[in-house]
C-alpha positions as CSV (number, residue, x, y, z in Angstrom):
1,M,-0.4,0.2,0.0
2,S,1.0,3.4,-0.5
3,T,2.1,5.7,2.6
4,V,-1.6,7.4,2.7
5,Q,-3.1,4.0,2.7
6,D,-0.9,3.4,5.7
7,V,-1.8,5.6,7.5
8,L,-5.8,5.4,6.5
9,A,-5.7,1.8,7.8
10,F,-3.9,3.0,11.1
11,L,-6.4,5.4,12.1
12,H,-9.2,2.8,11.1
13,I,-7.6,0.7,13.1
14,H,-8.2,3.5,16.3
15,E,-10.5,5.4,15.0
16,D,-12.2,5.5,18.6
17,T,-9.2,7.2,19.6
18,Y,-6.5,9.8,18.6
19,V,-3.5,8.6,18.5
20,S,0.0,10.5,17.4
21,G,2.1,11.6,15.1
22,Q,5.1,10.3,16.8
23,L,3.0,6.8,17.5
24,I,2.0,6.7,14.1
25,A,5.5,7.1,12.6
26,Q,6.8,4.6,14.7
27,N,4.7,2.0,13.8
28,L,4.4,2.9,10.0
29,G,8.3,3.7,9.8
30,I,7.7,7.1,8.3
31,S,9.2,10.7,9.1
32,R,6.2,13.0,10.7
33,S,6.8,14.9,7.6
34,A,4.9,12.0,5.5
35,I,2.3,11.7,8.2
36,W,1.3,15.1,7.5
37,K,1.6,15.3,4.2
38,A,-0.6,12.1,3.8
39,I,-3.2,13.4,6.6
40,E,-3.7,16.6,4.5
41,L,-4.3,14.3,0.6
42,L,-6.6,12.4,3.0
43,R,-8.8,15.4,3.8
44,D,-8.8,16.6,-0.1
45,E,-10.2,13.3,-0.6
46,G,-13.2,13.7,1.8
47,H,-11.7,12.3,4.6
48,S,-12.8,13.9,8.2
49,I,-9.7,14.1,10.1
50,D,-9.3,15.9,13.5
51,A,-6.2,17.9,14.7
52,V,-6.0,18.1,18.4
53,T,-2.5,19.5,20.3
54,N,-1.0,16.9,22.6
55,K,-3.4,14.6,21.3
56,G,-2.8,13.9,17.2
57,Y,-5.2,12.8,14.9
58,R,-8.3,10.9,15.2
59,L,-10.7,10.2,11.7
60,M,-14.2,10.7,12.1
61,P,-17.1,9.6,10.2
62,N,-18.1,11.4,7.2
63,L,-21.3,10.9,5.7
64,D,-20.1,12.1,2.1
65,V,-17.8,8.9,2.2
66,L,-19.5,5.2,1.5
67,D,-17.0,2.4,2.4
68,K,-17.0,-0.7,0.4
69,N,-15.9,-3.0,3.1
70,R,-17.5,-1.0,6.0
71,L,-20.5,-1.4,3.9
72,E,-19.4,-5.5,3.2
73,T,-18.6,-6.3,7.1
74,L,-22.6,-4.0,8.1
75,L,-24.4,-6.3,5.9
76,G,-22.5,-9.3,6.9
77,G,-21.4,-10.2,3.7
78,F,-23.9,-9.4,1.4
79,P,-21.8,-8.2,-2.0
80,V,-21.6,-4.4,-2.4
81,H,-20.7,-2.5,-5.6
82,L,-20.0,1.4,-4.6
83,F,-19.9,4.0,-7.0
84,D,-18.9,7.8,-6.8
85,T,-21.5,8.5,-9.7
86,I,-23.0,6.3,-11.9
87,D,-26.0,6.3,-14.6
88,S,-28.6,4.2,-13.1
89,T,-27.8,1.7,-10.2
90,N,-30.8,0.1,-11.1
91,R,-29.8,0.0,-14.8
92,F,-26.6,-2.0,-13.4
93,A,-28.2,-4.1,-10.3
94,K,-30.4,-5.4,-13.5
95,Q,-27.2,-6.0,-15.5
96,L,-26.2,-8.0,-12.5
97,A,-28.9,-10.1,-11.9
98,A,-29.1,-10.6,-15.5
99,E,-25.3,-12.2,-14.5
100,G,-26.3,-14.6,-11.8
101,S,-25.7,-12.1,-8.6
102,C,-27.4,-13.0,-5.2
103,H,-30.1,-12.3,-3.3
104,G,-29.0,-8.5,-1.0
105,T,-26.2,-7.9,-3.9
106,V,-26.2,-4.4,-3.4
107,V,-25.2,-1.2,-5.8
108,V,-24.5,2.7,-4.7
109,S,-23.8,5.2,-5.5
110,A,-23.2,9.1,-4.3
111,S,-25.3,10.3,-7.6
112,Q,-26.8,9.5,-10.5
113,S,-26.9,11.2,-14.0
114,Q,-29.7,9.2,-15.3
115,G,-32.6,8.0,-12.1
116,R,-35.5,7.0,-13.1
117,G,-38.4,7.1,-11.2
118,R,-42.1,5.4,-12.1
119,L,-44.1,6.3,-15.5
120,G,-40.2,7.1,-16.4
121,R,-40.0,10.2,-15.0
122,E,-36.6,11.6,-14.7
123,F,-35.9,10.9,-10.7
124,S,-33.5,13.7,-9.9
125,S,-30.2,12.1,-8.2
126,P,-27.8,15.5,-6.8
127,K,-25.0,14.6,-4.4
128,G,-25.6,14.3,-0.8
129,G,-28.1,11.9,-1.6
130,L,-27.7,8.0,-1.3
131,Y,-28.8,6.0,-4.1
132,M,-29.1,2.1,-3.8
133,S,-30.2,-0.8,-5.8
134,I,-30.7,-4.0,-3.8
135,I,-31.4,-7.7,-5.6
136,L,-34.3,-9.2,-4.4
137,R,-34.8,-13.1,-5.6
138,P,-37.7,-13.9,-3.1
139,R,-40.0,-17.3,-2.8
140,C,-43.1,-16.3,-3.5
141,K,-45.5,-16.1,-6.5
142,T,-45.7,-13.5,-8.7
143,E,-48.7,-11.5,-7.7
144,E,-46.9,-11.2,-4.7
145,A,-44.1,-10.1,-5.6
146,L,-46.0,-7.4,-6.9
147,L,-46.3,-6.3,-2.5
148,V,-42.5,-5.6,-2.4
149,T,-42.5,-1.6,-3.3
150,S,-44.6,-1.3,0.2
151,A,-42.2,-3.8,1.8
152,A,-39.6,-1.7,0.5
153,A,-41.2,1.9,2.0
154,V,-41.5,0.3,5.4
155,A,-38.2,-0.8,5.8
156,V,-37.0,3.0,4.5
157,A,-39.3,5.0,7.3
158,R,-37.8,2.0,9.5
159,A,-34.5,2.2,8.6
160,V,-34.7,6.2,9.1
161,E,-36.4,6.3,12.7
162,K,-34.0,3.9,13.9
163,V,-31.3,5.1,12.7
164,C,-32.1,9.2,12.4
165,N,-34.6,9.1,15.0
166,L,-36.9,10.7,12.0
167,E,-40.7,9.6,11.4
168,L,-41.1,9.2,7.1
169,G,-45.0,9.3,6.0
170,I,-46.0,7.2,3.0
171,K,-47.5,8.1,-0.1
172,W,-49.1,5.4,-1.9
173,V,-47.5,3.8,-3.7
174,N,-43.8,4.3,-3.4
175,D,-43.0,7.7,-2.1
176,L,-42.2,8.7,1.3
177,F,-42.4,12.2,3.1
178,F,-40.4,13.9,4.8
179,R,-42.4,17.2,6.8
180,K,-45.0,17.7,4.1
181,R,-42.3,17.1,1.2
182,K,-40.9,14.2,-0.9
183,V,-37.4,13.2,0.3
184,C,-37.4,9.1,-1.1
185,G,-38.5,7.4,-3.9
186,I,-39.2,3.6,-4.8
187,L,-39.1,2.1,-8.1
188,T,-39.0,-1.6,-8.1
189,E,-39.0,-4.3,-10.9
190,G,-38.2,-7.2,-12.6
191,V,-35.6,-8.9,-14.1
192,I,-37.4,-11.9,-16.6
193,D,-35.4,-15.0,-17.0
194,F,-36.1,-15.2,-21.1
195,E,-35.3,-18.5,-21.5
196,A,-37.5,-19.9,-19.2
197,G,-40.1,-16.7,-19.6
198,V,-40.1,-16.5,-15.9
199,L,-39.3,-13.4,-13.2
200,S,-35.8,-14.8,-11.9
201,S,-35.5,-11.4,-9.4
202,L,-36.6,-7.8,-8.5
203,V,-34.6,-5.0,-8.3
204,V,-35.2,-2.0,-5.5
205,G,-34.0,1.1,-6.3
206,I,-34.2,3.4,-3.5
207,G,-33.5,7.2,-3.9
208,L,-33.1,8.8,-0.4
209,N,-32.3,12.2,0.3
210,Y,-29.7,12.6,3.1
211,S,-28.2,15.8,3.2
212,T,-28.6,17.5,-0.4
213,P,-29.2,21.1,0.2
214,S,-31.9,22.5,-0.8
215,A,-30.2,24.8,-3.7
216,A,-28.7,21.4,-5.2
217,F,-32.3,20.8,-5.9
218,E,-33.8,22.5,-9.3
219,A,-35.4,25.5,-8.3
220,N,-39.0,23.5,-9.6
221,L,-38.4,21.2,-7.3
222,R,-37.4,22.4,-4.0
223,S,-41.1,23.3,-3.1
224,V,-41.5,19.9,-3.2
225,V,-38.9,17.8,-2.6
226,T,-36.2,17.6,0.8
227,S,-33.4,16.2,2.5
228,L,-33.4,14.5,6.1
229,Y,-31.2,17.2,6.6
230,D,-30.1,20.4,5.1
231,G,-26.6,19.7,4.0
232,P,-23.6,18.3,5.6
233,S,-23.1,20.7,8.5
234,Q,-26.7,19.9,9.4
235,V,-26.2,16.1,9.9
236,P,-25.6,15.4,13.7
237,P,-22.0,14.4,15.0
238,F,-21.3,11.0,14.1
239,L,-24.4,9.7,12.5
240,D,-22.6,7.6,9.6
241,A,-24.4,7.2,6.4
242,N,-22.5,3.4,6.4
243,V,-25.2,2.3,9.1
244,L,-28.1,3.9,7.5
245,V,-27.6,1.9,3.8
246,A,-26.9,-0.7,5.9
247,E,-30.0,-1.1,7.7
248,I,-32.3,0.0,4.4
249,V,-30.5,-3.2,3.0
250,R,-30.9,-5.5,6.1
251,T,-34.2,-4.4,6.4
252,V,-35.5,-4.3,2.8
253,V,-34.0,-8.5,2.2
254,S,-36.0,-9.1,6.0
255,L,-39.4,-7.8,4.8
256,S,-38.6,-9.5,1.2
257,D,-38.7,-12.9,3.2
258,L,-42.5,-11.8,4.7
259,L,-44.5,-11.2,1.5
260,P,-47.1,-14.1,1.9
261,D,-48.3,-13.3,4.9
262,R,-48.2,-9.4,4.1
263,S,-47.5,-8.9,7.7
264,F,-46.0,-5.6,7.3
265,L,-49.1,-4.0,5.8
266,Q,-50.4,-3.4,8.7
267,E,-47.4,-0.8,9.5
268,Y,-47.9,0.6,5.5
269,R,-51.4,1.5,6.6
270,D,-50.2,3.1,9.8
271,R,-47.6,5.7,7.8
272,S,-50.2,6.2,5.4
273,L,-50.8,10.3,4.3
274,V,-53.7,9.6,2.2
275,L,-56.4,7.5,3.8
276,G,-58.5,9.1,5.0
277,N,-57.7,12.1,2.5
278,T,-58.8,13.8,-0.2
279,V,-57.0,13.1,-3.5
280,S,-56.4,13.8,-7.4
281,V,-56.7,10.3,-9.1
282,V,-54.2,11.3,-12.2
283,Q,-55.4,8.5,-14.7
284,A,-54.7,7.8,-18.8
285,K,-54.9,11.6,-18.4
286,K,-57.6,12.2,-16.7
287,T,-58.3,13.6,-13.2
288,K,-60.8,12.6,-10.8
289,T,-61.5,13.8,-7.0
290,A,-61.5,10.6,-4.9
291,L,-61.8,9.7,-1.0
292,A,-59.0,7.5,0.5
293,L,-60.6,4.5,2.0
294,E,-58.2,2.1,2.3
295,I,-55.0,0.1,1.5
296,D,-55.8,-3.6,1.0
297,D,-54.2,-7.0,1.4
298,D,-52.5,-6.7,-2.2
299,A,-51.6,-2.9,-1.3
300,H,-54.1,-1.3,-3.9
301,L,-55.3,2.2,-2.8
302,V,-59.5,1.4,-2.3
303,V,-61.1,4.5,-2.9
304,E,-64.7,6.0,-3.8
305,Y,-65.1,8.5,-6.3
306,G,-68.0,11.8,-5.6
307,D,-71.0,9.6,-7.6
308,G,-70.3,6.6,-4.7
309,S,-68.7,4.1,-7.0
310,I,-65.3,2.4,-5.5
311,E,-62.3,1.7,-7.7
312,S,-59.3,-0.7,-6.0
313,L,-56.5,0.8,-7.6
314,G,-53.3,-0.9,-8.6
315,T,-49.7,0.4,-9.4
316,G,-50.3,0.9,-13.1
317,E,-50.1,4.1,-15.3
318,I,-52.2,5.9,-12.4
319,S,-50.7,8.6,-10.5
320,I,-52.0,10.0,-7.0
321,R,-51.7,13.9,-5.8
322,L,-52.5,14.6,-2.5
323,D,-55.0,17.3,-1.8
324,V,-53.6,19.4,1.0
């Protein structure tokens, strides 16, 4: 390894305390000047390293630095593909799935150049977000696999509440809101085994606005989207983005095993922002006002229109607007 890598590895090993330049020099057999230069290079790369007189250096948790080895350790061995930027984590994950990558494989990136949402919409993916796609090979019927988006929404809400102590609401079917604005979107896509003609796997794409400053979003989005934290400076000390990513992935994988019993659906209902409220149902370029009555056991939204007629909505080409 290079001197810079040696210094980083030493700081990782002693990340719970400060280590003096003299101790680093003695252990690595390099000069204090070389250590100082390595520290500066590591800071330039985005590592947060604190320096205190008479105490030494300490590697601090840095939300902007996702670490492949740390993620794989936290995930107990699930394969991790980590990028600083990529066109689309879902596109790459679908390619991996078609090549046989295992259940739980995750693709993570700090930004996307061609992020996608439902119905082919563009998904804004600037720096500061956590963008991940998880390959799932659930043992369930095809119709049960359609529940995975709802399960993933519950998983993200649980993980954010556990790690960040922040509460998210769910807008049917695939959006999560924080303080009345969208903070996360989910896109689930199937991978077909063309030889067998069956669904071989699912790819769950999750885009979470973690610490993206509001100014980083396009002007037309700033009134409707938000982040958990408005910029890196607002992230609580020692909150590690690696821990949040790992918690989301573990919870998604865990809930994917519960698709047949639908036990997560009650929490999905409890977190719903639409139930009991008036919504605009946009379907086939026509908009109708309705009252959201319930979410059934297939995760369909049951609505009642003004004429008293009731309809159960699947995902398809339907878009729901909250009337708030």
